[in-house]
C-alpha positions, 0 to 999 in steps of 0.5 A, spaced: 048 329 311 048 322 312 046 321 304 052 325 302 056 321 306 054 315 303 054 318 296 061 320 297 063 313 300 059 310 294 063 314 289 070 313 292 068 305 292 066 305 285 072 309 283 077 305 286 073 299 283 074 302 276 081 303 278 083 296 280 079 293 274 083 297 270 089 294 273 087 287 273 088 287 265 095 286 262 099 290 258 098 288 251 105 290 249 108 286 255 109 279 254 106 274 259 111 271 264 118 269 262 120 268 255 121 261 253 128 259 251 129 259 243 128 252 240 133 247 237 137 251 231 136 249 224 143 252 222 150 249 225 155 254 224 161 252 228 165 246 230 162 242 235 157 236 238 150 238 238 145 235 242 139 233 237 132 235 239 135 240 244 141 244 240 139 242 233 133 240 230 132 233 226 132 233 219 136 234 213 142 238 213 147 240 207 154 244 207 158 246 202 164 242 204 170 243 208 173 250 210 178 252 205 183 246 203 181 242 209 177 237 210 169 236 212 168 231 218 162 229 221 158 223 224 151 222 227 151 218 234 146 214 238 149 214 245 155 210 244 153 207 237 156 210 231 151 211 226 154 214 220 160 219 218 164 222 213 171 225 211 170 229 205 172 235 201 166 235 197 159 238 199 155 234 204 148 232 205 146 228 212 139 226 214 139 227 222 134 223 225 130 224 231 132 218 234 140 220 234 143 223 240 148 227 237 151 230 231 159 232 231 162 236 225 169 239 224 172 243 219 166 244 215 162 250 212 155 251 215 150 246 215 143 248 213 137 245 214 134 243 207 127 241 205 132 236 201 129 228 201 134 223 204 140 222 199 139 228 195 145 232 193 146 239 195 142 244 191 144 245 184 147 252 181 142 256 177 143 255 170 142 263 169 148 264 173 152 258 170 151 262 163 153 268 166 159 265 168 161 262 162 159 269 158 165 272 163 170 267 161 169 267 153 166 274 153 171 281 151 176 282 156 
């Protein structure tokens, strides 16, 4: 009888050990711990002041210019120092440095981070698209 009890206890401990070992592994579909907050955005789609490195990533951004018939205003600052700004009715390109503390925009179409080097113009129209538009202007009506 003693060996039967021993075998039963040993089997129970073995099963309990296997069960707890299985529970020690995390479910691969569940992320470990809380989800980290999203990083800085690379698109600026509304008026406001954005903290560089927290709200937006540094880099070169382009905007198609003002919303409607208005004007597009932007400025780069480092603390209370104005680094650069513009008020324009044209497309804009600005390089926001990692050392800038904030970027403010008002009345501009969305800004998008580009691979554009500092001082370059916004992307030019595709020549095929331009030819198609010219063809519609002078083609049969």
